[in-house]
C-alpha positions in Angstrom: -5.6 1.6 -13.1 -4.6 4.6 -11.1 -5.7 2.8 -7.8 -2.9 0.3 -8.3 -0.3 2.9 -9.1 -1.4 5.1 -6.2 -1.0 2.1 -3.9 2.4 1.2 -5.5 3.5 4.9 -4.9 2.7 4.5 -1.2 4.4 1.2 -1.0 7.6 2.7 -2.6 7.4 5.6 -0.1 7.2 3.1 2.8 10.2 1.3 1.5 12.2 4.5 1.3 11.0 5.5 4.7 12.2 2.2 6.1 15.7 2.7 4.6 16.2 6.4 5.7 15.8 6.8 9.4 14.9 10.4 9.4 11.6 9.6 7.6 10.5 7.0 10.2 8.1 9.4 12.1 4.7 8.7 13.5 3.1 11.3 11.2 4.4 9.5 8.2 3.0 6.2 9.3 -0.4 7.7 10.2 -0.7 9.5 6.8 0.4 6.4 4.8 -2.1 4.4 6.8 -5.0 6.7 6.1 -4.2 6.7 2.5 -4.0 3.0 2.4 -7.3 2.6 4.2 -9.0 5.0 1.9 -7.4 3.1 -1.2 -7.9 -0.4 0.1 -11.4 -0.3 1.6 -13.0 2.4 -0.6 -11.5 2.0 -4.1 -10.1 -1.4 -4.5 -12.6 -4.3 -4.8 -11.7 -7.9 -3.8 -9.0 -9.4 -1.6 -6.4 -6.8 -2.8 -8.4 -4.0 -1.2 -8.9 -5.9 2.1 -5.1 -6.5 2.4 -4.2 -3.1 1.6 -6.9 -1.7 4.2 -5.7 -4.1 6.9 -2.2 -3.1 6.3 -3.3 0.6 6.5 -4.9 -0.1 9.9 -1.6 -1.8 11.0 0.3 1.4 9.8 -1.9 3.7 11.9 -1.4 1.6 15.0 2.4 1.5 14.3 2.4 5.3 14.1 0.4 5.6 17.4 2.5 3.1 19.4 6.1 4.2 19.3 7.5 0.8 19.9 6.1 -0.3 16.5 8.1 2.3 14.6 10.9 0.0 13.2 12.8 -0.3 10.0 11.6 -3.9 9.5 8.0 -3.0 10.1 8.2 -0.4 7.4 9.9 -2.6 4.8 7.7 -5.5 5.3 4.6 -3.4 5.0 6.0 -1.6 2.0 6.9 -4.8 0.4 3.6 -6.4 0.9 1.6 -3.4 -0.4 3.9 -3.2 -3.5 3.3 -7.0 -4.2 -0.6 -6.5 -3.8 -0.4 -3.4 -6.1 1.7 -5.0 -8.8 -0.8 -8.0 -8.8 -3.6 -5.4 -9.0 -1.8 -3.6 -12.0 -1.2 -6.9 -13.8 -4.9 -8.0 -13.5 -6.2 -4.6 -14.7 -3.7 -4.7 -17.7 -4.7 -8.3 -18.7 -8.3 -7.6 -18.3 -7.9 -4.5 -20.6 -6.0 -6.6 -23.2 -8.9 -9.1 -23.3 -11.5 -6.5 -23.8 -9.5 -5.1 -26.7 -9.1 -8.5 -28.3 -12.9 -9.1 -28.2 -13.8 -5.7 -29.4 
């Protein structure tokens, strides 16, 4: 369950970074991208992991190409990762409830 919450934390940080211009540096995007790739490709299973990992690759590319550092880019990626994270958290929670009902 910590995987979904960690991904949600990164998404909230990206949304905050999109709203505050001083936080829109390339290092921020590269670090968030590396964390998203690690969480997405190595810890999440299924389509949620693929989506999070691909968005992490896009974050790294956005950090390396200065023309892609933009408020809308950060907000769209942040909202997308947040949506995937919330879906992941919901599925883990409902799966845990099913296990408790059968036990």
